[in-house]
N, C-alpha and C positions, 0 to 999 in steps of 0.2 A: 458760947455753946449753941448747939443747934436749937432752933425754936420749935417748941412742941405743939403750939396751937392754942395754948391756954389763953382765955380771955379774948379770943379773936372771934368776931361775928362771922357768920357763914358767908355773908356778902353775896355778890352775884358774879357770874363769870363775865358779864359785860363790863367793858371799861368805860362806858359812856357816862356813868353817873357816880364814879367812885369818889369824886371830890365833894359829893353831897352827903357824906357820912354824917349822921346826926350827932356824933361825938366829936366832930371836927373842932379843933381849937386853933388851927393854923389860919391866919387871916387870908381872905380870898386874894388879896393883892400880891401875895408871894407864893401861893400854892404851887404854881407851875414852875417856879424857880427853885423852890425848896425840895419838891418831891417829883420824881418821875419813876413810874412803875418799872419800865424796862431797864433803866439804869440800876435801880435798887435790887431787882432780881438778878441782874447780870453780875453785880459786884459781890453779892453774898451767896455762896453756894447753899448755905443752910436754908435761906429763904426760898431759893429756887426749888430746892428739894421739897420744901413744905407746901409752897403755894404755886409753883410753876410761874405762869404769866398772868395769874388772876389779879388784876389791878385793884379790885375792891379789897381783897384779903391782904395784899401787900400794903395798901394804904392804911388799913385797920392796924396792921402790925406796927407801922411807923408811928401812928398816932398813940398807940397804947404802950409801946416799948421802944421802938427803934430810935425815936427822937431823944427820949430820956437817956438812952445808952450812948448817944452821940454818934449814931451811925450816919453815914453819908448816903443821901438818897437822890443826889443830883450831881452832875458833872461840874456845875458852876456854883454850887453852894455846899459848904461843909461847916457845920456849926463849930466843930473843934478848931478849925482853922480861923474862922471868924473871930473867935475869942483869943486864940493864941497870937494872931497878927495885929490885934487891936487892944493894946494894954488897958485903955480906958474901959473897954467893955469887960475884959477879964477882971478888972478891979471891981466893977459894978455887979457882975453876975456870977463870978466864980465858975463853977461847972453846972450852973442852972441853965441847961440847954434850951428848955422851953422858953424861959425869959429872954434868952439871947435871940431866938427865932422871932419872938414877938417884937423885939427891938429892931431886928432887921426889917420886919414888915412896916414898922412905923417910920424908921429913919434910914437904915442902911441901904434899902433898895434905891433910895434917892441919891446916895453918896457914891464915892469911888473907892471904897475900902476893899482890902483883900478879902475874898469870900470863899476861896477854895484853894487846895494845893495846886501850885502852878507846875507845869511840866518843864523840864530843863533838857533841851535837845542839843545843848552846846551853843556856841556863838561863832559867827562867821561861816555858818553852814549854808551851802547852796543846795536847793532841793526843788523838785516839782511838787505841787500841791494837788494830790489826787482826790477826786470826789468819790465817796463810798457808794453812791447810788449807781454809778456806771463807770466805764473806762473813759473818764474825762479828766482833764487837768484845768487848773486856773490858767487863764490866758487873757488876752486883751482884745477889746473891740474899741478902737480909738483909745480913750482913757478909761472906759468902763471895764470892770473885771467880769469875765464870763467863764462858763464851763465849756471846754472845747476838746476836740479830738487830740489825743496826745501826739506830740512831736518833739523834735530837738530844738525847736525855735527858742531864741533867747526870751521871747515874751512869756514863755512857760517856765522860766527858771527864776527862782526867788532866793535872795540872801537873807538869812535870819540872824540878826544881831541882838543878843540878850542885853536888856537894860538893868539898871540897878534894882528896880522894883520887881524883877522877875518877868516883866513883859518883853515883847519882841518888837523891834523895828524890822519891817519886811520890805526889802527893796527889789524892784523888778530889774532883771539883768539887761533887758532891752533899752529901757528908758532912763534908768537910774533914779526914777521916782519911786515913792513908797506907797504901800497899801494904806488906804485912807477911807474912813467912813464919812460919807458926804455930810457936811454941816454938823459934824460931831453929834449925830442924832442920838436921842435917848429912847426912841421907840422903833418898832418894826416898820419896814417898808422903804428904808433909805438905801440908795445904791452904794456899793463898794466900788471904789475907783482908785486910780493912781494919781498922786499929786506931789508937787515939790515938797521936800522934807521941811517941816517947820517945828518939829519936836512937840506937837500938841498931843493930847490924849486920844484924839481921833486917829492918830497914827501909831498907837501903841496897842499891842495885841497880847492878851493872856491866852496861853494854850493850856487846856485841861485835858487830862487823859480820859477818854471815854471808857466804858466797860469792855470795849472791844480792843484787844491789844494792838498797839501801833496806830490807833486812830485817835484824833484829837478834835476838841471843840475849840473854836476861836471866839473869844469875847473881846469887844473893844474896851479899852480902859476908860473911855468916856461914859460908859453906861453899864449898869450892873445886871439888868434883867434881860438883856438881849444877846444874841450870838449872830454869827453870819451863816448863811446857808444858800443852797441852790433854790431859786424861786420855784415854789410849788413842788419841791423835791424832784424836779424834772430830771429825766435821764437823756435828754436831747441836747446835742451840741448847740451852742449859742445861748443857752439859758443864762440868765443874769444871776450874779452873786449879790445878795442883799442882806440887810439886817432883818432878822426874824425872831419871833418869840421862841424861846427854848422849848423843844419838844423831844429832844434826843433822837430825832429821826436820822436815817442814814444820810439824808441830804444836808445834815449839819455836822457830819463827821469827815475829817480830812486826814 
């Protein structure tokens, strides 16, 4: 049902301090992974109608009601999926979504569990990977992956092979090498490059649907709290593709 505004603090129209809500019960370590205001508003029309893009009020709603209802407020974390795909957690917490989120903060963020519904675009599909910030495609600079002016070059064509866990192995048509997160990094700042296939988690990618139809978030299977994006959300050709903290920016949607 549409949210009527009951029990929601007035908040502020500024998004700069909404994570400092005094009633916040979500641990700091997972706030940005569990909740994103633009995703939450974009996914639920009732919330967009009630609060627009006011990040404070959207976060208040999630703290007071949304989390308890099992609403999804992030492309890369959904508490219902977290429980459904992890039977040990379902047995421990049932439908206690708050307890499950607190478990994620303490343990799950460090693990490689399934945390959100994965997108299925088929298998054996070849496609170009377009960057939402500009008319740029994933391409290559030597072995580094960059955003570059679109062309028909094989370096800009990628084959997506779906794996048993729902992740994808993504192979470059020019080299036959695969999309890889350097050193299987678990933090932001590492480059995305191509490397010989070795079937490690650094070469497996979960695709999550963003709130924008046809646009996806790419998360490496080796790390739960990061995604890949254009460095600095750049709109300029030659910008590097790197691991970044999830913010749901257009530079992270492909």
